[in-house]
N, C-alpha and C positions, 0 to 999 in steps of 0.2 A: 615769460620763460626764464627759469633760473639758470645759474651758471652750469650746473651739472647737466641739465637737459640740453644745453647749447653746445656741449663738448662733442667734437667729432670723434670718430674711431678709425684709426689707420691700421690696416693689416696687410701683409704681403704674403700671398700663398706661393710657397716655394716647393720645389721637389725635394729639397734636402735642407737641413738646418744650416744656418750661417755659422761662421767661425765663432762669433760671440755666443751664439746659441749653444754651441758645444761647450764653450768655456763655462757658461752659466749652468748648464746641466751638471758639470763636474762640481760646482759649488753647492747646488741645490738639487740633490737627487730626488727629493720628495716633492719638490715644487713643480708641478706640471702646468701651472697657470690656471686661470679661470676662464671658462668658456663664456664669451660674451654673446648675448642674444642677437646683437646687431654687429655683423662683421662685413666690412667693406674692403675689398682688395684694392691695392694701389691702382691696378688697371681699371677697376670700375670707378674709383674715386676721381680719376682724371679723364675718363673716356670722352666727356663733353669738351675737354680742352684740346684733344688731339687734332680736331679739325683746324685749329688756328695755330698749332705748334709746328715750327719749321721741321723738316725732316732731319734726322740725325746726320751729322757731318762726320768726316773721317776722324779716327782716333787721334790724329796729330793736330786737330783743329784747336784754336784757342778757346779757353774757358769763357771768353767774353760772350760767346754764343750760348746763353743759358737755355734757349728755347722758350723764353717767356714772351708773351704778347699781351699788351694792355687789354685787348678785347676779351681775354678770358678771366679778367679780374673778378667777375661776379659769378663764375661757374661753381666755385666751391664756397659754401657758406661757413665762415668761421666767425666766432665772436671776437671782436677786437680786444686786444689786451687792455686798452684803456677802460673798457667796460668791465673787465674781469677784476682788475686790480683797483684797490682803493688806497689812496695815499693823501697825505696832507702836506702842504707846502712847508719846507724847512724854514726855520726862523733865521732872520738875518744875523750874522755874527758881528759882534762889536769890533771896532777897529783896534781895540786894545789886545786882541788875541794874537797868537803867534802867526807870523807871516813868513813866507819863504820866497826868495827871489832867485834861488838857485835854479839851474836848468839842466836838462839832459837833451839827448838828440830829438826827443819828441817836441820840445819847445824852441828849437832853433828858429830864430827870427821873431819869436814872441816872448822874449825873456821878461819884459816888463809886465806881462799879463799872466805870469805863472800863478800868482795867488788868485787872481780872478777866475782863471780856468779851474783851479781846484775848488773854489767856492761854488762855481756853477755845477760841477760834478757832484758836489756834496748835496746840493739841492735836488738833484735828479736821482740820487741813489735809491730813495724810498720808492720812487715810481717804478724802477726797473728791478728792484730786489724781489727774487722769487722765494716765497715761503712754502715749504711742504709741497713740492711739486709732485711727489709720489702719492699724495693723499687719495687721489681718484684714479690711480693706476692699478687695476686688478691683477695684472700679470708682471708688474715690475716691483721688485723689492729693493731694499737698500743694498743688499749684496749684488744684485743684478746691475744696478746703476754703478756701483763701485767697479765691477768688472769691465763694463763698457767704457767708463772714463779712463781707466788704466790702459785699456787697449787704444783708445783715441790718443792718449798722451804719447804712447809708443809710436803710433803712426805719425804724429806731429813731429817727433824727433827724427824719424827716418826720412821724412820729407824736408827736414832742415828749414822749417818755417819759423817766423819770428815769435817771440814769447807772447806778445799781445794777441796773436791769432789763436793760440791755445785757450786763453782765458775767455775770449769772445765766443769761441766755438762751444765751450762748455756752458757758457751763459745762454746761448741760443738753444742749445740742447735742453736745458732745464725749462726754458720758457715754453718750448713746444710741449714738453711733458705736462706743464702746468695748465695748458688750455685744451689739450687733446689727449684722448686715450690712445695708447700705442701698443701694438702687439709686440711681444718679446722677440719674435722672429724678425721684426722690422728694425730693431734697435741699431744694429750695425750699419744698415743703410742710412738711418737717420743720423748717426754719428758722422759718417763721412760727408753727408750732405751739409751738416752744420759746419764742418771743417771747410768745405768748399765755399759756403756763404761767408764765413769769417775771413777766408783767404782773399776773396774778392774785395773785402772791405779794407784789409790791412797790408796785403802783400803787393809788391811791385810786379812780381811775376808769380802769380798763383799757380799751383800744380794743375796738370791736366786731369780730366776726369778719369782717363784710363789708369793714371798713376794711383788715384784714390781707390779704384776698383781692384787694383792688384793687391792692396792691403787686405782685402776681404776675399782674396783668391777667386776673383771674378764670379762670385756667386750671383751678383746683381748685374744689371745691364745699364748702359749709358742712358737709355730712355727713362728707366726708373729713377735714376739720380736727378735727371732734368725735371721730371714731373714732381718729384718730392721737393725739389728746390722751390718750385712755385708754391707748394703748400706751406713750407717753412717760412717763406717771405711773407705770405699772407697771414700766417699765424702770429708773426711778429710785427705786422702792420708796416713792413719795410723799415722799421725803426731799429737800427743797429748801432746807435751812438750811446749805448749804455756804458756808464763808468764801471771799470773793473777793479777788483781788489789790488791787482798789480799796479794800476795807475796811482792809487792812493798810497801804496807802499813807497813808490818812487818819490812822491812828494814829501812824505814824512822823512824818508832817509836824507833827501836833499836838504830839508829844513834843519835836521840834526847836524849834518856836515857843515852847513853854513855857520852854525853856532859854535863850532870848534875850530874855526879858521886860525891858523898860526900854531896850533898844537898838533904836531905831526904824529905823535904816538896815538892820541885820541882819534885823529882822523883815520889812521890805519885801522884801529879797532872798529870804528863805525863802518868803514868800508867792508870789513870782514863780517860784521853783523848784518849789513845789507845783503851780502852774498848768501849768508845762512838763511835770512828771511826769504829771499827769492826761492831758494831751494825748498824750504818748508811750505811756502804758499803753493808751489806746484804739487808737492806731495799731498797737500790737504785737499786738492780738487776732488778726489773721489770720496772724501769723507762727508757724508750727508749731514752729520751733526754740525760740523763747522760751517757749512755753507748756509746755515739758517741765520747766522749773524750778519749784520750789515757789513758790506765790504770795507768801509772805512774803519769800523771797530775791529774787524778781523785783521786788517793790515797793521793797525797800530799794536794790537796784542801780539802778533807774530814778531814784530820788530822788538817789542819789549822782552819777549821770551828769548829772542836771539841774543839780545844784550846780556840777559841773565846767564845764558848758556856760555857766553864768552867771558863771564865773570868781570864785567866792566860796569860802569854806572852811567845812567842817562836819565835825565828828568823829562818825562813825557807829559807832565801835568798840563802844560799850555796846549799841547796838541790834542789831548783828551778833551779839554774845554772847547777847542775849536770845532771838533766834530759833534759836540753836544752829547757825549757818552756818559750816562749815569754810572756811578761807582759800581752798582750791582751788576749792570750789564757788562761793563768792562772786566770786572773781576771774574765773572762767570765764564766769559770768553777766554780770558787769560788762563784760567784753570784748565780748560779743555785743551788749549794750545800746548800748555806745559805737559799734560798727559800724553798728547799726540807725539810730542818730541821725545819724551821718555820712552814711549813704546817703540818708536822708530830707532832710537839709539840701541835698543836691545838686539836688533838685527844688523845695525850698522854703527858700531862703536866709534869709528873714525869719521864722524859726520863732517868735520871741517874740511877734510880732503875731498869729500864728495861735493862740497859747496864751491870749490875753487872755480869750476867752470861757469858758475853764475856771476862771478865777479865782473866780467867784462861783456855781458850780453847786451848792454846798452852803451858800449864804448868805455873809455877809461875815466870818465868824469866821476 
């Protein structure tokens, strides 16, 4: 059985379109989607699981009760991502390449292992990197994905969740799209479910399910979220330790700041460039073209473009060598990042002021 045949198909039959569905229709009046010959509603997809799923608890209950039981693990057949993706092991980097011993809140207590943590993530990025997740989605276009990710980002900010949760949620969203066909009417439900899964991974106090449902005007039910959570976890093989582009950016920025210790003016400029980079990375999440690049390459190109934007100088040659980025790949990504920033500046000329709130999202370090 090939990958295409192994892909499942999720659809939710609703009495009315969801909020995102209405937004999508406003973007694509002529795109009515493609009717799939095999359509399985969420209720039918998990009907065998309901026998072992605890009954729904009150709306004030903790999200720790996801309704998942180990006994249902084999009820829904999904092809493991390890079977879908093909990757090769990254080459060991030589000791002569750039190293960083700076730390932020993420590495408190593990300062001496910062570089080793970075190298471990660098080896894993090709395994988790999703390429062309919309290739086998008959109902989801680039514009549709952009609309959903923008809405998800807004919901993330309203709930005041940490920055890493947003990047992990988008990553999980793309991974599910890569291995399963999803109905367009189901995208909003899938988005809040991915945010739920990412919150449980990163947040000390994740939001309640009813808070997430409020973001989509209670079109969906608590049971639908809990059942789709099972599907998402099995689609990702319960593996949520993927390195994100944000983590690579923090390492690169820390390495650059370490290199200018003692130079207060350069340190200030680099901290400003880091804030601009954080803002640009978040804005780039809905951009399907940029997410095709490796997270480490995209993070370094965004930092390079931010330095250029602030009209300062920074030599990133050592860092580029560390991640093994070829000149052609790096320049192609950098060109697209520059174009992305230029397009955004047309709608927001005072970009620096917008980026100020990103300066302290990880503390004052």
